[in-house]
Structures are given as structure tokens and as C-alpha cells.
C-alpha positions, 0 to 999 in steps of 0.5 A: 827159486823164486826171490822172497822177502821173508826168510822160511822161518822169519816172524815176520812172514805172513802167518797161513791159517790151519784148517783145522780152525774152521770149516767148509760149507758147500752149498747144493752138496747132497749130489753132483757138482757139490758132492764130489766137491764136499768129498774133496774138500773133506780129504783136505781135512776140511770139516764139512757143512753138507748142505741141501735144500730137499734131497737129504737121502743124498746129503746124508750119503755124502755124510756118511761116505766122509765119515767112512774116509775118516773125515768130519762132516754135518748135513745141513737143510737149508734153501739158499734162496731164503735170505733166512736159511743162509744167514743159519747155514753160515752162523759160527757152529761147534766146527768153527766159522765157515772158512771155505764157502763153496757157492755151489747150489744152482737151478735151471728153468731153460726157455728162448726169452720171449717165453721166459715167464717173470717167475722163471726168470727171478728164481733162477737169479735168486739162487744162482747169484742173489744166494751167491751174495748173501752167502759170500756176505755172510761169509766173510766176517768171518773169513776177514777175523781170521785173516785166511779165507776161501770163497769159490763160485761154481758158475757157468761156460754159459756165462761166457759163452751164449747158449740159446733157452739159457737167457736167465741161467747165463745172465746170473753166471755172468753175474757171478763171473763179476761179483767175483772179480769186484769181492776179490780185490775188495779183500785181496789184503785180508787173505781171503782169495774169491775165484770162481770156476766155470764148468762147461758140459758136465754129467750131472742132474743139472744137465740132464736133456743137454748131454748128447746134443748139439752142445757136446759136439762142439767140445773139443775134447769130445766128451761130456766131464765129471763132477770129480774133475770139476771138484779138483779144480775147486779143491785147488782153489781152496788150497794154501798153494792158491794164496795168489790166486784171486779175481779169476775164473777157472774153465773145466769145459774140455776147451768149448770156450777157447 
């Protein structure tokens, strides 16, 4: 048993914030990893805000599935590349403040560096990195007031391992990892953790055109991953059990980055 300065019933022992006092927001959660993460968090008792940009039907299907399992959820539209939309998504509502934020929305516009256009670079940075910053900035005051919060940023193994043709994507995800570490240090004393997951090759719409290629052959596990496998890691990082885990990046890649 680890030593503790507090007895179990000691009134000075730090109190754990209950999930009933707030909600969880997963950006880009109408499908793929985001949808799986929303379902996983709902099963932990969190009311969910299921964010989508254009796929309203997909978001409503995720909401319906959460509700069919006894959970609470609502679909919220907003393009995370729009600062005003991000602010609206994070406003406290009837479901309380956002105490769990999963920055999942992502975009790929691949091409070799000499051929990348300025807008292809900027759009990927805006969606993958700048939106993560803005959403986290909006959520942190709510979490700091509550003295409880979980931010989980979806990075990528490509942020740590080169993959030709993805300079913009790799730069955005490497930025997410650096951002995660820095913010984690800034808020660690206030009961708020900030972590990242770095998926490898996961079978989603975002990886169309990659699955079955050379990258898949390099995976030691000899298979692609599933959204549920990433969501399980997100669920852990958002849990009370992960209160002492912050500033880290959990790779979910079948050994690709080993």
C-alpha cells in the first residue's frame, strides 16, 4: 500500500469533483474516434455535447445511441476553426460547465512539402492546432473554478514519427503535443490534467487511402487499430483514476513508434 498523508475519511483530504456537476464535450464526434470517445465517456456517466461541423445525421445518431443506453447527450454544431463557434461550444449551459474536453476534430490535406499550398497548410493548422488551443483556453476557467478538469488532446503518431506527404499534419500534431505538455504544467496544482493520445493507423474516414499501404506493413502488431481502442485510452485519461497523470502523450499505435 502506498503511504498517504491523509486518512481515507480525513476532512483535509482533497475532494474529488463528481461528474454530475458538469459535462463533457468531444469535438468532431459525429463519427470515428470522436464518436467512440463520446460513447465511452457517456458510459462513465458524463452528459455529452456531441460536436459536428457538417454531419448532423452522424451526430444525432451518436446522441441517439447514448440515450438508448441511458445516457444524456445533445448535438452541438460548430466549426472548430471558427473562434466564435469554439466560444459558443464551451459556454456553460443546462448541462453545467465543460469539465471534460476532448479536442478530437481533425483534418488532413496531404501533399509533399514543395506542392503544399498556403491554404492547405493553414487550414490544417487552424483545425488541428489552433482550435485545440482556443477550446482549451475557453474550458480552463471553468475547470479551474471547479478545481477539477480533464483535457485530452488527440494528437498523432505522425507528430513524433515522420510520414512523407504530411508535413502540415505532422506539424500540427507535434504542436498539439508541445501545447499539451506546457498547459499541463500551468494548471497541475488546480486539479486539472492535460494529456494527449497519439493514435497510429486507426480505421476511420480520416485514414482512407492510408490503410493497406506501406505504413500498415510497418506496424509491429500487424493490424490497424479501432476507434474503440483509442476511446478506451481517452476514457482512462478523463477518469478520476488518472488524477496523477498529466502532461503525457499516450501512444495507441500497435508498436509503430516503439
